[in-house]
N, C-alpha and C positions, 0 to 999 in steps of 0.2 A: 344444154349441161347435161351430164353422167349423174344419175343421183346417188349420192355419198352411201354407205352401205353394201347398197344389193348391187346399184348398176346396170341398171335392165335398162335396154334398148326399147325407146319412147317410138309408139307406132301413131300414130295423128290419123283418126277416120274421119272420111267427109261426114259434112251433116245429114246425108241422105242415106247411109247406110246406117243399119243397126248397130247396137252396141252389143256386138258379141265380136269372139274371135274365135278360132278352128283351133283345136288343141293339138300339141305336134306328139301327144298318146295316141293316136288315131292307132298307129300301123304295131307299136308296143301291146297295144290290148285286145288287137284282131290275134297278137302271135302269143298270146300269154294266158286268155281267157276264149274256153273254150265254146261259153256261150255265149251271145250279147249283150251285153252289161245294158242295165236299164238308163235310160237317158237322163243325166239330172241338170241342176243351174244353182251357181250362186250367184246371188243382185244382191243388191243393198244400194247406199249413198256415202257419197265422202264428206266429210266436213269439218271444219273450221273449229277445233279443239280453243283456240285464242280470241273468237270472235262470235261467242255463246254459241257453238254448232251451228254455225250459219254455212249451208251448201258450197262448197267449191265446183265452180263450173269448169267444163272441162279440164279437169283435174286425169291425170297420168294414173290406169290405174294395171295392173300387174298381180297375174295370177300363177303361182307357182305350186307344184305340185313336187311329192317324193318319190326320188328314187334310188336305189342304193343309200341310203342314208342322207342324202341330199337334196337338197330344194333347187331344182331349178325352174325355169322361166318354161308355163308351157303357152299361155295367151297373153295379151292386154289390149286397152281401148281406153278411151278418154271417155268421161263422165258426158253425161248432159247438161244443159246448162242449168239444172235443179240440183246437178251433182249425183244421178245414179247412173245406177250401172248394170250389166248381167253378163253373165258368160253361161251360156247353155248349149245342151247336144255334148255335158262334159260324164266321163263313165260313174255310175253311181255304186258302188264297190268299196267294200273295206277294207283291199288292200290297197287303197291311193289314200293318204293326205294333202289337203289342198291348204296352199297360203297365201289369202288375196292380200295385199296391201295397195298404198297409194302413195305418190310424189307428189313432194310442194319445196321449191325451192332450190331443187338439187336433193334434198331428204326426204331417201323411202323411212315409209312407215307400217312396218307390219301390222296384220289383224290380227287374227285367232285362229288355229287350225281351225280346220276343218276335217269331216269325214263326212261322205255318203250312202246311202244303201238304197236296199230296195224298198223298205216302210219311209224312207226319210230322203229323198234322192233330192229337195231342193235346202235350201236354205238362202236366209239372207242376215245382212253382216252390215255395220258400219262403222266406218273405215276414218279416224281421225288423224290429222295432220295439225301442223301447229305453223306459226308465222314464225319464222328466225329472225333473233337479235344478235348484233356483231359485238356491240359494249351497253353499258357496265356488261362485266360479269359477275352473272347470277351466283355460281357456283357456291355452296359452303361444303366444308366438313363437318357432316353429322358425328364420324367417327374416324379417329386416325391411330390403331394401335402398332407398335413398332414392335417385333422381337428381335435380342443381337446374343448370337453365340459365339461365344469365340471358338476358335479351331486355329491348330497351328499355322501361325507365320498369315491368319486372316481372320476376319472378323464375318459371320454367316448372318444377313438381316434380312426379315422379313416383315414386310408391310402392309396392311389389311386398311383399305381407307372405304368408308361408304361418302358418298358424292352426291349432292344434294340437289336438284336444282327446281328450287318452291315457283319459281315464275311461271307463266301460262305460256311463255315464248320456247324455241329451242335457241341456244346458244350455240352458234358458229365460230366467236372467234375472231380476231384479225391476223391478217398475216404477221408469221414470226420476223420475217424479211420483206424487203420492199421487192413485191412481183412475187413473191414465194407461197406456199400454201397458209390456207388460216392455221392458228394454233388456239388451241381452247382447254389443253391442258399442260403444265411443267411440271416432274416431277426432277426436284434438284437433291439432287441421290448425290451421294462424294462424289467426286470425277473423276476420281482413280478405281474405280470400278471394274471388278475383271469382267464380269457376264451378269446379266439380268435375265431372269425367267417368271416370264408371268402366267399364272396358274388358270389361265384362259385361253386360248389358241386365239381370240377374236382380238386384243387388248395387242398379244404379243407382234402382231402382223401390223398394227396401227403408230406403234409408238420408233419415232428417229432419232437421232440422233443431233445436238443442233448446240451446239459453244460448252458442248461438256454437259448437256442438258438432254432428257427424253423428254420430246417433246410430240401430242399429237393434235390431230386434225378432226376428231372425232367427234360429230356433233349432240350435244348433249339434251337429249328432250327431257321434257317437265317430270321429274319424280325422282329415283334414286337408282342408281347402281354400284356395286360393288368390284373395286377393281384389289387384286393382290398379285403381289410381285416378290420376287428374295432376289438378291444381290449377293454377289460378296465383293470385301473391300481388301484387298491387301494387309499384311500388320506387321511392321517391319521393328516395331519398337514393343517393348515389353511391359511399356503403361503407354498405351496407347490414349488418343483421345478422338471421340466421333462425337460430327457438327452436322446439322441438316436445319434446311431453315423450310419454313411449312411453304405449302404452293396455297393454299387457301386459306379463308377465315376457319377454325376448327373450334366446336362444342365440345368434343371427348377427345382429351389428347394420353394416349398411355404405353409409355414404353419400359418393356420388361428386359429386363437384362438377366442372361446365363451366365453365372461366374462363381469359382472353388473359394471366390475370396469376395463374396457379396459387400461384406461391411469396407472397401477398399475405396467400392462402385463411388460414385457422388457424378451432382449434376444440377439444372439451375432449374431444376421442375422440381415441384412438394415429393417429397419420398415417402409411400405409402406400406402399410404393416404387408408386408412377405408371407404371403399363402404356403407358401413351401419353401423349402430346403434349396440352397445353392442359386435363389434370384432374389433381385431386389427390383420394385415395381418404383416408376415415378408417373405421378398423374398431374395434370392439370386445374384442379380442383375445381372442377364447376366452370371456373372464367372461361368466354372464349377470346382464343388466343386471335391476334391477327396474321395475314398475309405474311410472310418475312421475316414471323416469329422466330427467334434462332434456339435450336434446340442444340446442347453441349454440354459429352458426359465425357468424364475420367475411368476408365474401367478397371482399372486398377491393376496387377499382374495379369498378365494371361501368356499361355505358352509360347514358346519361341522354338524352334525346328534347331535340332545342332549343327546347322550349315550356317545359321544366323552367328552361333557362338565361335563356329570357326573362321567365320570372316573378320569378328574381329580380334579373333586372335590370331590370327597372319596381321592385322595391320602393328597389334602390339606388338611380334616376332619383325616385324618390319622397321618397326622407329628404336626397337631393341639394337637391330643388328646398326642403324644408324648412329645412335648413340656410342655403342662399343664400338664401331669405325673411329668417330672421334675420337675417344679416348686413348686409342690404342694411337693415334695421330700426335697428342698430345703426348703420350709415353715417350715418343720416338724422338721427337723434338727434345723434350729436357735431356734425354740420355747425349746427345748430340751436341750440347753445352757443356762449354770446360769447366769442370769444378774450382771452386774457390778459391785464390791463391795460386792455381797453377798456369803456369805462361803458356802461351798458345802455340803449338807446334806448327812447325815450319809449314806443312801443308793446310794450314786454316788459312781461311781469307782471309785478307787486309782487311783492315775496318778502313771506313771512308773518311776521307778528312774531315 
């Protein structure tokens, strides 16, 4: 099973081989450094942070090195029965930054970045992994801030979520569909959004659209991570309504609306005192809101493009033409009827018996 996130190729070493692996950098180092660098090493132990730091036997360990701004796999091995590992004969030079990490249950857990040099050619690290859990969902929103700005024929919405996994396990979720990939987080933004831009490229690559909602299978390790994204919602009404349900329980919700007429903005959250002109802020007043709680805002009047007015004008002209045509038809039929007291002419149609 390929580890999620990094997805390195795992190579199991036999029991009788030392826990080392050759670096693919040997040729690169020989070409770039005129003198032979000091041979360094990175060693350590893999422990399970979900089980009181117990050593993890035979854990796959991956060593990456930074080249051209990207971390690439340089070596890999398996820890021994006591969770110990070592990478030997690696260049101890300040030009290289190393990143060791360990895999567990298909999830990659990177450690800290390491630099070696002639004065400190050896480093020892402790790599922490966690047990996975599929349910129940432990995730909580410690902070959810939403900013809404009115544009011509659109609303631009930016959301910042501070997502916390307070447990000691990595949340891996359940499949969104039978036989499909696991889902760990749904973003229930309005389904008619035009586009979504994530402020970190990593998150942008991880979300897909399923049944009108953005879904990801990112494993959520213990601790907090911030997710920020912006999307645009089309607005064809002068007085729009914006709605969104919470994806997770939320400790702190705040919605800020930028509007030319803030007094016209209303919603189902507590209205806070505005700190700047042209804005109105709504807050959750310290209460924990459950997942699925509906946010409902009436945004007052917002700018609408002339094209929208032209569309309504065209409809009005069309209905006007239809009404005028009907009036002309009625007038014409009345002109064809004989006047009061006048005998019908010979050309007039005969009355039915």
